[in-house]
N, C-alpha and C positions, 0 to 999 in steps of 0.2 A: 515479696515482703521485705521490709527494711528493718526487721527486728533482730533478735539475738541470733548469732551464728549457731548452726546445728552442732550439738555435741553428742547427743545419744537419743536415738528413736526406738531403741529396742524395748524400753519399758512401755513406750506408747503402744507398741504392738501387743505387749502382754496385757495391758489394761483393756484393750479393745476386743479381747477374745470374747467377752460377754456383751459386746455391743449390739448384737442382733436383737430385733424387737421382741419383747416378751409381753404377755398379757399383764396389764396393770393390776396390782394387788392393793386392796384396801388395807389401811393400817390395822393391825390385829387388835382385838378387844382383849384387854388385860384380864377380863373376867372369863375369857373363853377357856375351854378345857386345857389343862396343862398339868404341871406337877407342882404341888405345894411343897415348900421346903421349911423345915424346922429351923428356927433362928439360932439354935444352940449347937449346930453342927460345926465341924472344923472348917476354917476358911484359909485358903491360900491366896495371896495377892501376887499377881505377876509383875514383872518389871514393866515400867512404862516404855512404849515404843512409838516410833514415828513412821508414818506412811506419807511419802511425797507423791503428789499427783504426777504421774509420768509425763503428762502433757507439758508440765512446767518444771521439769527436772533441771533445766538450765536457768531457771529464774528463782525457784524456791529451794531453800536449803533446810536441813533438819532443824537448824537453829531458829528458823522462822516459824516453826510449828510448836504449839504449846502441848506439853505432856500433861495428862490429867493430874491435878494436884489433889492429893488424898490425905486423910487423917491417918495417924499411925494406927495400924491394926495388923493382925496376922502374926504368924510365928516366925517369919523370915526377917532377919535383921537387915537384909539388903533392900527390903521393900519399904516404901514410905507408908504403906497401909492405905486401906479404903474403908470408909465407914460402912458398916453392914446394917442390916435391918434390925430394928428393935425386937425385943422378945415377943411382943404382941403383934408383929407385922407379918402378913402372909403375902407372898409374891407368886404370881403365875408366870411361868417361863414360856417363851416361844419354843416351838419344836421344829420349825423349818427355817431355812435360810431366807425364803421369800418373806416370811413374817418379820424376821429380824431386819432384813433390808428395807422393808416398808416403814418400820419405825425410824430407822436411821434417815431415810429419805424425807419423812415428814419433819424431822428435826432440822435437817439441812435446809429445806424449803423455808422454814421459819427463821433461819439463821441463828439457831440456838448455839450458844458457845459450848455447852456441854450436853451431850445426849447419852442417855442410859438405855441399854438394850439388855433385856433378860433372856438368856438363851440356854436351853437344855441340850447338851451335845455329847460328844464322845468324852471319855474319861481323860482328864489332864494327866499327862506323863511328863515329868521333868526332862528337859532336853529335847522334847519332841517339837516339831514345827507346826503341830496341829492348830494351836491357838493363833499363830501368825497367819497361817493359810486361811483359817476360818474368817479372820477379819479382812485381810488384804485380797484374797482370791474369791471370796464368797459374799460376805455381808456388804462390803463397800461396793463391789461391782453390781450387786443386786440393788443397792440403793440408787445406782445411776443408770439402771436399765431403762430402755425406751418405754414410755407409756403414752397414753393419749393426752397427757397434760402438757401444756406449752411451757410451764416453768419447771419441768423435770427433765430427765434424760440428759441430752447434750447440753441443755441450758444450765443444769447443775454441774455437769462434768467439767465445763470450761470456766466455772465461776468459783472454784475453790483451789487452794494451793496444796492441801493435804490435810492430814489429821493425826493427832496423837491418839493412842489407844492403850488401855490397860484394863485388867479385869480382876475381880475377886471371885474365887471359885469355891463353892460349897460342896460338901460330900452328900451323896445319896445314902439310902439306907444300907447299902452294901459297903459304904466307906469310900466310894469312888468319887473323885472330884469332877462332877458333871454339870453343876449348876453355875453358869457363868453370868456374872453381873459385869457387863462390858461398858466402859466409859469411853466415849469418843469426844475429842475436842477439835472440831474442824477449824481450819483457817479459811475465811471467805474473802472474796474480793469486793463484795458489796455488803451493806448492812440491811437489817430488816426494814429500816425506814426508807432506804434507797429502793428496795424492792417494792415497797408499797407505792412509792412515787412512780416507779417503773410501770406497775400494773395500772395505775390511774391514767398515766400518759398513753399506754398502749390502748386502753379502752376508749379514750378520747379519739385517738388516731383512727381506730377501726370504725368509729362512728362518724368520722369526718372525712379526712383526705383519703383514707383507705377503706371507705365503706363501699360495699359491692351489693348489687341487686342479686336476687335469687338465680337469675338466668345468666349471670356472668360466668364465663367458662374459666377453667383452671389456668389456661395460658395467660389470660388477661390479669388474673390475680398474681401469678408468678412474676409477670413482667412489671406490673404497676408497683408492687412492693420492692422489687429489685431496683427499679428506676428511682423510687423514693429514697432508698438507702444511698444509691450512688450520687444522688443530687443533694443530699442533706448531711452526709457524713464525710468528714475529711480525715486523712491519715494523721495520727498523732506523732508527728516528728519531734515536737517540743519535749515530750516525755519519753522518747524512744530509749534513751540510754539510762533512764532512772529506774533501777531495778526495784526500788521501794514503792514505786507508784504502780500498783497492780490493778487499779481501777481501769486502766487503759485496755485491759483484756476483756472487758465486759460489754454486754449489750446496753447496760445502763449508760456507760460513757458514750457509746455511739448515738443513742437516742436522746438522752437528756443533755449531754454536753456537746454533742455534734462532732466529736472527734474520738478516735479509738485506733487500735491496731487491728490486724486481720481477724483475731478471735472475736473482737467486738463486732465487726461487720458480720461475720459468719453466724454468731449466736443471736444477733438481732434479726437476721433473715430467718433463722430457725424459729425464734420466738413468734414472729409475726405470722409466718406460714402455718405454724402449729395452731395458732389462735384461729386461723381460717380453715382448719381441718385438712390441711394439705400435708403430704408426706415429705419429710426433709431430714437430713442428717448433716452434721458437721464432719468434714473430712480434713485430716491433717497429713502433713508431709513437709516438703520443702520446695521452694521455687526460686527462680532467678532468670537470668538471660543467658543466651549462648555465650560462652567464654572459653578461652583456651585453658584457663585454670578454674574449671568448674568446681573442684573440691573446696576452693577458697571462697567462691561467690555464693553458692546456694545457701539459703537461710530457711529457718523454720517458717512454715506458712500454714494457714488454715483457710478453707473455703467450704462450699456446700455441695451436696448432691441433692437433687430434687426429683420427685416423681411426677410424670405427666403421662396420661394415657397408658398407665401400667408399666412405663419404662423409666429408667433412671438416667439422669444427665448431670454433668458438672455445671456449677455456676460460681464465679469468683467476682463478687461485688467489689472487693478491695482493689483489684487491678483495673476494673472497668470504671471505678469512680473518678479516675483522673480525666475521663473524657465525657463527663456528664454534660458539660456545656456544649460540646460538639453534637451530642445526641439531641439536645434541646433544640438546636437550630437545623437539625436534619442532615448534617454533614458526616455523621458517623453512626454506626449501629454497634451495640454492645458486642464485643468480640468473645467474651468469656461466659456468655449466657446460654445455657442449655446446650453445652458441647458434649461430644462423645470422646472416647479414649483416644481415637486416632486424630482428632482435629481440635483438641482442647487448646493446643498451642499453635494452630495455623492462624496467623494474624493478618489483618488487612490494614491498609493505610488508616490512620496516621502513625501506626507503630513503625519505628525504625529498627527495632530489634525483635527477635523472636523469643517470647517468654517460654519457660519450661516449668512444668509441674511434675513432681514425683510424689505419688501417693504412697505413704508409709503406713498402710493399714494391713492387719494380718488377713489370712485367707478366710477366716470366718466372716469378716466384714465384707470382703469382695465377693464371697459366695452368696451372702445374703442380699447384697446390693450390686447386682451385675450391671455395670454401666454400659450403655449402648456404645457401639463402636463409632458411629458417626453422629453428628449433631442433630438436634430436633429441628424440624422444619415447620414453621407456622405460616401456612399459606392463607393469603387473603384473596378471595374470589372476586373477580370483576367480570360481570356478564356482558357480553356483546350480543344483543338480541338479533335474531335473523331479520333480514329485510326482504323486500320483494326480489332483490337480485343477489344479495350476499348471504352466505351461510352464517348461522349464529354459532357462538362458542363461548367458553368460559376460560379466562386466563387466571391461573393460580400463581401468585408471586409470594415467595417467602420473605417475610419482613425482616428476617435475621441475616440472610445472605444475599438476597436479591434473585436467587434462582427462580425460574418460572417455567411453567409448562401449560399447554393448552389441552382442554378436554371438553366433554359434554357438547360435542358438535351437533348442530341441528341444521336441517336443510332450509334454504331460502323458500319462502312460500309463494313466490311469483306475484305478478301484478294482477290487480283486479281492475279491469278497464271498464269505463262507462260506455254508454251507447254511441258516443262519438258526436262531434259537431263538425258540420261542413264549414270549413274555413275558406274554401275557394270553390266556386261553382265550376263544373266542367262546361266547356263550350264545344262547338263543332270543330274548333281548331286547337284547343288547349285542354289538358287534363285538369280536373279539379282536385281538391285536397280535403280529406276528412281527418280530423284530429281527435284522438282518444286520450283521455286523462285517467291515470290510476287513482282510484278513490282512496288508496292507503297512503301512498308516498307523494302523489302529485306529479310523478313523471309522466311525460307525454310521448306519444308516438303518432306518426301520420301514415296514411295510406292514400294512394292515388285513386281518383275517380276517372274512369275512362272517358276519352273524348266522345262527345255525343255524335253518333253517326245517324244523321237525319236524312232520309230520302225525300225527294220532292213529294208534295201532296198528291194523294190519289183518292179515288172515290169509288164506292161500290153502288150497285143498283139492284133493287128488288121490286117486283110488281105483284099485287094481290087484288082480290075483289073487294070492293067497298060499296055494297048495295049495287046500284046499277052503274057504278063508276069503277074506274081502274085506280087503285091506290098505288102511288109510287113512293118508295123510301130510298133514301141515299145516306151514306155515311162517309165522312171524310176520315180516312184511316189515320190512327195515331194523332188525332187532332190536338190532344193536350200538349204533346211535345212540339208538333208542327207550329202551333201558334206562338211558341217561344222564339222561333227562328224565321217564320214567314208571316207576312201580312196578307191574310185571306181577304180578297176584295169582293168576292161574290160566290154564290153557289145556287144550284137549281137543276132544272131538267130542260132537255130539248127533245122534241119528238116531231115525227112526220109520218104520213101513211106510207106503207111499203110501196104502193103503186106509184105514189108521187115521187118517192126518193129514187126509185129506179136503181141504177148502178152507182149512184153517187155515194160519198161518205157523208155521214151526218155530223155536223158541227154547228157552232153558233152562226157561222157564216153561210151555211147551206140555205139556198133560197127556198122559200115555201115552208121552212120549219117553224115550229112554234117554240119560243123560248120562255121558260118560266123561271123567274128569280125568286128564291126563297129568302125572306128577310130574317126569319128566326132560325136559330140553331142551338141545339142542346150542348151541354158540357162535353158530351162524348163525340160531338161532331155529327150528330144524326139530324136529318130533316126529312120532311114528307110533303106530298102533294097529291090531290085527287083530281083526275081529269074525266070529263064526260065524253065517251066515244060517239062518233057520228052514228054508227050502227053497231050492233052487237057483233057483227062479223068483220068489221073493219080491222085490218092488221096494221099495227103501228110499230115503227122502229123508234126506240126510246134510248136516250143516254143521259146519265147524270153528269153534271159538270161542276168544277170548282175553279175559281180564278184566284191568282195570288200575284204579288209583286216580287220579281226576282231581284238579285243583288244589283242589277243595272237599272232598276226602277221600272222595268217593262212588265206589263200585265201578261200573264201566261195563263192559258186555259188548260185544264186537265180533264179528260173525259173517262167515264167508265166504259166497259165493253157494252156494245149495243144489245138490246134484247128485242125480240119480235113477239108481240103479244096482241091478243084480241080479247074482248070481253067474253065471247063464247069460249075461247080457250081457257080463260081463267075459271069460268063457271063450271067447265067440265072437269076441273082438277079436284 
């Protein structure tokens, strides 16, 4: 922060003893049960006193705060007097600090210049600190307690310089001074008109640039509002040294005028997040950069703590705002956003110095808002789906620091191959190729088709009875494949009687044989022929034959094994 040098933070600690969140209380009904006071009882008027907001004790002096101006009344010549109720007026007094604080809070929210609180308390004793403590340690802190309302709590706490206070005290039926009519005259940094303008502008902003859908997560809200402030608010160096210009400390100055000091940044972030229903506080202390003479450099500073996923983190929009242009073009990430106690001041480029924060809040604050030790990580998941060959996984990358890790691994699901396509036929001398294609990714693989091993054509022979004839059937083996490699030139049967053949071998060239050529052949290479025997007892020697052209163009005959058969023999089977 570039504001006033730190002079004393002890009163800040004392003020924040009551900072922990309390349940919001409605303003009391003045017709609620209380104690009615007779108007003719004795009245004591206290001296006027001043309470300076400890946050601004180096900015606001007692002379800056108005003491309640009263009419002459009471028995003490030292008191200026306070006008009391008329004879026919009946007033009902608060009986708890919570009720009294709620009345003061309502008046401060309305920016009333004079606020009256009626309170029934302990008996006033001259010289006692009871009345002072009642106002400064009870009613005022209760007026500033955290509620669920965005324009209360820290928003009020950082928007006033202090208050004057004085009371007239009436006796009860026992003659004890216990009925306090307390007058507060707060000094504000904004007017009622400015707060009305502030509310209108906030409502417009939340309906426009900062409008969120129902499913927007808390991180996106925290970041978007933070980025809006960093991008639209500049530090008010022009009025930095002007102690009379207190508007610079307000969220109004930050939002409406676009320039403020650190309290303006912090209370604007507070106001907007509270409007969105998020948990946030303003933290005070001092900050600076590493220096040999640290006692001279550190200055009063304010920032925020915010809650996400049930945990509290630091956020300093004042210091990050200087780099909003770099963030916009993606060369920088906010360094002071959602940081922990151990890394709030661990900076990355483009910072050339290391910033230091010192939180000057008392133990009741730090106990109620335990800040995480390390920064919040906002991971964005990028899913890499599994493929046929590669495992799938998810890469989680933190948008704040760039840290990443891999998880959710899934196995590759393998190729789904089609039935394959023959892209090269096999021959008797070369392998063929069959190509398979994955129906999922289009990858291909090939397998070899073995060389065709084709033997020379061969033929079989069978004989059977066909009426009074002998039926001969022959089959060219593996005819379907043979026909791809050989040209079959003929096929049929050759036969001769056993007596006539004698010791010779039967072939096409054997003299006296009968050659039968079959013109038709089936797809399987089968053919048949019926012969009429000379007599039923004649024994024939028969062979089937097939002729083909070899690689030299020569016709080659292939024969089946010979069979010896007669009609009688077939008939007896």
